[in-house]
N, C-alpha and C positions, 0 to 999 in steps of 0.2 A: 775052571773057576778063577784061576789066577788071571787069565786073559780078560774075564769080565771085570775083575777088580781094576785092572789097568785101564780098561775102557771107561769104567765108571769115573775114575779120578781124573781122566782127561777131559771130561765134560765140563761145561761152564757151571758155576756154582748154582745158578738158578735152576738149571736142568737137573743137576744132582739132587737138589732139595725136592723138586717136584717128583722125581723118580722115587726118592725115599718115601715121600708122603703116600704115593700110589701103592708101593710095596707094603708099607705099613698098614694101610687101610684094607688092602686085599687080604693080608694075613689075618687081621681081626675079623673081617667079614667071613672068611673061610672057617675060622674057629667057631664063631657063633652059629654058622650054618650047620656045622657038624654036631654041636652041642644041643641045638634046638631045631631040628629039621622041620618040626610041625609048625613052628612060628616063623621060621625063615626057610621057606620051601626051596628057594633057589640061591645059588651063590651070589647072584646080582642083588637079591634082597638083603643078604648079609653085608655086602660091600656098601650098598646104599645106606644101611643103618650105621655102618662104621663111619662113613663120611659125615652123615648128619649129626651123629653123636660126638665125633672128634672135633667138629667145628663148633660145637656147643649150640647148634641151631635147634635140635631137638623137636622134630615134628610130632613124634609120638605115634607114628603109624606102625612102627615095629618096636616091640618092647620085650627084652628077655625076661622070662618068668622063673627060670631055675636059679638056684644059688650059684652054680658054676657060671651060668650065663651073666648074672649080675656082677660077679667078680671080674669077668672079662670086660664088662662095661665100665667098671671102676678103673681098671687098668687103662682102658682106652681113653677115658676122660682125662686121667692124670697125664698120660703120655701124649695122646693125640692132640689135645688142646694146646699143649706147649709147643708141639712140633709145628702145627699149623700157624700158630702165632709167630713162631720164629721164622717160618717160611715167608709170611706176609711182611714181617719187619725187615727181612733181608732184601726182599724185592723193593720195598720202599727206600731203604738205604742205598741199594744199588742204583735205583733210578735217580735219586738226588746226587749221588756221586757221578753218575754219567753226565748229568746236566752240568755239574760243576766242572768236570773235565772238558766238556764240550765248549763251555765258555772260556776255559783257561787255555785252549789250544792244544790239548793233549790227546784228542781223539782223531784217529786216521780217517781220511775221507774215502768212502767206498764207491762213489759214483764214477761216471766216465763222461767223456765229451764235454768237459767243463773248461772254464777259464781260470788260470792261476794269476792272481794279482799280488805283486810283491810290494809291500809298504802300505801302512794304514795312515793316511794323512787326509787333509782337506780335499786334495785332488781326487784321490781314490774314493772317498766318501761320496763326493758329488757324481763321480763316474757311475758308481753302483746305483745311486738314486735314479740317474738317467736310464740305466739298463733295466731297472725294475719297472719303469713306466712303459716299456715296450710290450707288444702283444704277447711275445713268448720270452719271458725273462730267462737269462742265462743262469746256469749253475756256476757259482763263483767260490773259489777257495782263496782266502787271503793269508799270505805268509808275512809275519812281522815278528821281530824279536823285542821291540821296545814296549809292547803292551803286555800287561799281566792278565788281562781279561777283556773279552769282547762278547757282551751278552748276545747270544744267538737269537733270542726272541726279539731283540731290538733291531738287529741288522740281519738281512736275509743272506748271510754268507756263512761259509764254514771256515772257522779260524784255526790256523796252525801256528803255534808259537815257536820261533827258532830262526836260525840263519838260513837264508834261502839258497846258499851254496853248499850246504851239507846234504849228502845223499839221504841220510835218515829222514830229514825234514821233507825233502822232495818226494820220497816214496810215501811218506804219510799223506802228502797232498795228491797221491796217486798220479804222479807226473807221466807215467807211461801210458795212461788213458786220457790225458788232457788234450784238448784241441788247440788251445792258444795260451800264451803267457804274456803278461805285461810286467816289466820290471821298471819301477820308478826310482829315481835317484833319492837318496837320503838327504833331506834338507838340513839335518843336524851336523853333517860332515862337510869338510872343505870340498870344493868342486872336484879336485883331482882324486881325493879318496873316494868320493861318491861314485865317480866314473869307474874307478878301478874295481870297486865292489860290484857294480853293475856288470862289468865285463867278466869278472869271476863267476857271477851268477849265470851268465849266458853259457859259459864253458861247462859249468856243472849241469845245467839243464839239458844241453845238447848231448852231454855224455850219458845221461839217463834216457833221453828220448830224442834221437837224432832227427826225427821228422817233425818235431815240435815247432810251431810257428811262433816266434818270439818278437815282440815289440819292446824296444828298450829306450829309456830316456837317458840321453847323454848331455852333459852340461858344457863340456869344452870341445872345441873343434878338433883338437889334436887326437882325441880319443874316439872320434867317429869311425875312422878306418879300422881301429882295433876291435870295436864292437861288431863291425861288419865281418871282419876276419873270424871273430869268435863264433859267428853263426846267426846273429840277429837279422831277421828279415826286414824289419822296418826300424828306423832310427828317428826318435822324436828329439829335436834340438830345441828344447824349451827356452833356453836363453835367447836364441836367435828370434824365436817367435815373439817372446815378450818384448825384446828390444824394438822390433818392427811395430808392435802394437803401441808401445810407449810413444814412438815417433809419430804415428798417425793420431794418437790422442792429443799430443802436444800441438800439432799443427792442423787439427781438424777444422772444418768449416761448420759452424753451428747451423742447424740443430743436430746434424748427424753425429752419433756417438759410436765410433768404430768398435769399441769393446762390446757394448750391448748388442750391436748389430751382428757381430761375428759370433757371439755366444748364442744368439737366437738361431742363426743359420746352422751352427754345429750341433745344436740340440734338436732342431726340428727337421733338418735336411741331412741327406747322406751323399757324399761324393762317390762317383763311380768312374771307372776307367774302362772303356770298351773298344773293341776292334770295330772299325767302320763297317756297316752292312754293305753288301755288294752294290745296292742301288744308290748309295751315297758316295761311292768312290768316283772321283773326278767331278762330283757336284760341288757347288760353291757352299761356303759356310752358312749363308742365310737359309739355304734349302735344308741343310741339316738341322739348323735351329728351329725351323718351322715344323719339321718332321717330329722332333722330340717334344716340342711344345704341345702337340696333340696328345702326347703320352704323359702329360703333366710333369715333364722333366725340362731342365734348362741346360742347353749346350753352352758351356762357359769358356771353353778353350780347347786347344789341341796340344798333345804331346808329340813333338817332332824332333827326332834325333836327340833325345834326352833333354830337350828344352821345352819349357812350358810356355805356350803362346796364349796370352790373354788379350782381350780387345782385338780379336781377329778381324781383319778386313772382311766385310760381308761377301765380297767377290772372291776371296781366297779359296782355292780348290782344296778339297779334302783328298789327301793322298792315300794310297793303299797301305803304306807303312806307318801312317799316323795312328794315334790313339785318341779317342774322343773323351773329353773330361765333362762329366754331367753332374748336375745337382738335382736330386730327386727326393721326394718325401720318403721318410723312413717307413 
């Protein structure tokens, strides 16, 4: 008996209440079956009557006729109606609380093979919008400490509120089952502090999941090597990218608009890096371009000894140790 009591109180409150209701109704159903076996010939008939009466539905298909049976019915109505009402009210309150906690970032994520995105800002909002337009949208967990609430019905992400370098927060995001992580720099901090926070986050994530593929945004050149040492697989140097974009925008030849053109390419196309197939080794670049054009891809360059070659001479031979850089539809 003591073991059952321990088990009972370890159950979630909704389960405990439901179990209490069932026990309660089975008890009253058994009593009425024993008191009036002619009107309630089976135990199930008694339990059915108890549920219908306790919930105040009252179909009237089974009615106690004896005085003792009616006293039992009165007790059931007084106690059972209140118990069922309390059960439904508790479920409603629990549902509302769960939704509030979910929007407030207090609910742990239970899924797996997801992407963790650190920082909720205009960049990550647009990123998630683009991801959701794909054929198979990713499961995304957003970690951010600056927001008090992120309505889950408005944004298709799971929100966790807190510091992304704390183990508690990372385990709430189920980091051990995550596939990738993206850490964005905090625009409200100085560049040095933002980079230091990103590196600290990389170390914390790698400590929880050594195999995690991490992409990190670094603002200053001097911290790139530290981010790589910490374990980031890919480094996004957003300042360098924006500086180059500003240059091209300032000195562009109308009507070409580099920013809009690049944004369109990055949104609609995907860059790929491939090992040359056997039949293209020692073939010229134009042959490779023609081959991939038939596959609706564009061969835009070569990676050769860590150098990216763009505007390659059409007669340039493709080497065995080269990597092909392609642009293909997503």
